[in-house]
N, C-alpha and C positions, 0 to 999 in steps of 0.2 A: 477709033477702036482702042487706042492706047490707054485711055482713061479706064475702060472696063477691065483691061488686062492688069493695070496697076491695082485696081480695086480688088480683083480676085486674088492677085498675088499677095496682098496683105492678109487675106483670109487663109489661103493655102496655095502656094505656088503650083501651077499646073506644069507638067512636063511638056515638052514641045509637041509631041503627037496628040496629047489630050487637048492642048490649046488649039492646035490646028483643026481638030475635029469639032470642038465647041465653036470656034470662031467661024467655021464654015457654015454653021447653022444660023448665025446672026445676020440680021439685015438692019440697015439704018433707015429711019423714017422721021421726017420732019412734020411738025404740027404747028399751025398758027394758034395764036392766043385765043382762048375760049373754045378750043376744040374738045369735043367729048371723046374720051378714050374708051369708055364703056358706059352703057346705060343700064338702069334697073331692068332686070329681066333677061339681059344678055348673058351668055356664058363667056367667062374670061378665057381667052385662048392664048394669051401672051404674058410672058415674064419680060419686063422691059427694064433697061438700065437708062436712067435719065442723065445724059451727058451734058445737057444744057436746058435750063428752064426751071419752072416751078409748076407743080400740079397740086390740086386739092381733091380730097375725098369728101363726098357730101351726099346727103339724102335730100332730094328736092321736096319742098313744102310749098303750100299755096302762098303763105305770107312771106316767109323767108327760109332759105335753105338751112339745113343743119350741117355745118361743116365740122368734120371730126378728124381731119388730118391734112397736113401739108408735107410734100416731099420736094427736095431740092436736088441740085446737081450732085452727081456721083452717088445716087441711091437707086435701089431697085424699086420699081413700082409694079403693082398688079392688084387686082381684086383677088387676093390670095385664097380666100375661102372658096370663091367660085372656081378659081384656077385648079386647086387641088382636088375638088370634088366634081368638077365639070358640071356644076349646076348653076342656075341663073343667079346673078348678082342682086343683092338687096340695096345697092348704093351705086353711085356714079363717080367717075373720075374725069376731071377736065383740066386742061392746061390753063394756067393763069397768065402765062407769058408764051411767046414762041418757044417751042421745045424741040429738042432732038433726042430721039430714043434709039437704042440698039435693042432689037426685039428678037425673041426666040419663041417659037410656038410650043404649046404643050406637048405635042407629038415629038417634036425635035428634042425638047428637053428630056423626055423619057429615053430617047436614043442616047443622049449624052450620059445619062445615069447608067444605062446598060453597057456602054462601050468605052467608058473611060475609068481610069483608076481613081481620079480625084473628084469626079462629078458628084457622086453621092455625098462625099464629105463636105464639099462646098455647098451643095443643096441643103444639107442638114444645118450647116452654120448660118445660111441665109434664113432658113425657117426659124432658127433660134433667135436671130437678130430681129426678125419681124415680130416674134412673140414678145421680146423685150420692149420694143417700141410700143406695142399695144398695151402691155402691162404698165409701163411707165405712164401712159396716157390715162388709163383707168385709175391708177393710184392718185394721179394729179387731180382728176375730177372729184375723187372721193375725199381727198385730204388737204387740198390747197384752196385758198381763196381765188377769186377771179383775178385779183390784182397780182397774186403770186404766179398764176398761170401766165398772165401777160408778161410779167418780168422774165419768167423762164424762157418764153418764146423769144423775147427781145434779146436776152443774153445768148441764147443758142444761135440765133441768126440775125445779128444786128443790121447787116446791110440788106439782106433779102426781105426782111419784114416790111421795109419801106415800099416794096413792090406789090404787097398784098393789100387789096381793098379792106378798109377798116370794118366793113360789114361782115366780111368773112372771118376776120380776127375776132370780132365780137362773138360771132356764132361759135367759133372754135373754143373760146374760153368760157362760153355759157352765159353771156350777158347780152343785153340789147346794145345797139350802137350808141345810144345816149349814155348808158352806164359805162361803156368803154371810154367815152369822151371824158366823163368825170374821173375815171381811173387815170387817164393820161394827164389830166390837169393836176391831180394830186402828186404824181411822181415827177413832174417837171419843175 
């Protein structure tokens, strides 16, 4: 739980009573590799902090999935649009490795917002951060080549990218696995 406290303290330090209230609502859950955290049509009921592992966001397709996001250790994960609207998700989230999450339910997070001084501020900062990640991804898709997107991903997460199957990386940058192979040949 120390990693989530450090993460939050970097956003806005919680006083002792706020932290005690918030942390009392968290519970730890471990998932095996390839576990589905949410499926299309389910309502997201959790905001989770990934303390260990890698997850991907994707839309399942008949021929190949459309991967549109990866999240790594020390990041919050949720199907946020489903979470805040409490409506069914249009995509899925799965673990790519064994993963450990600290989770809080939608209902309990609302209690944190209502009963703590810092909860709303931290919630707003987390929403802003999720928006920036989404915006960066959209701008990348519209303005960069697949090779540039691959290099960006490689520069941001050089060690972790080795743990992600190439077919998911290809889908994420918007190319076929064969095109990714050619990109990798060119840059090595």
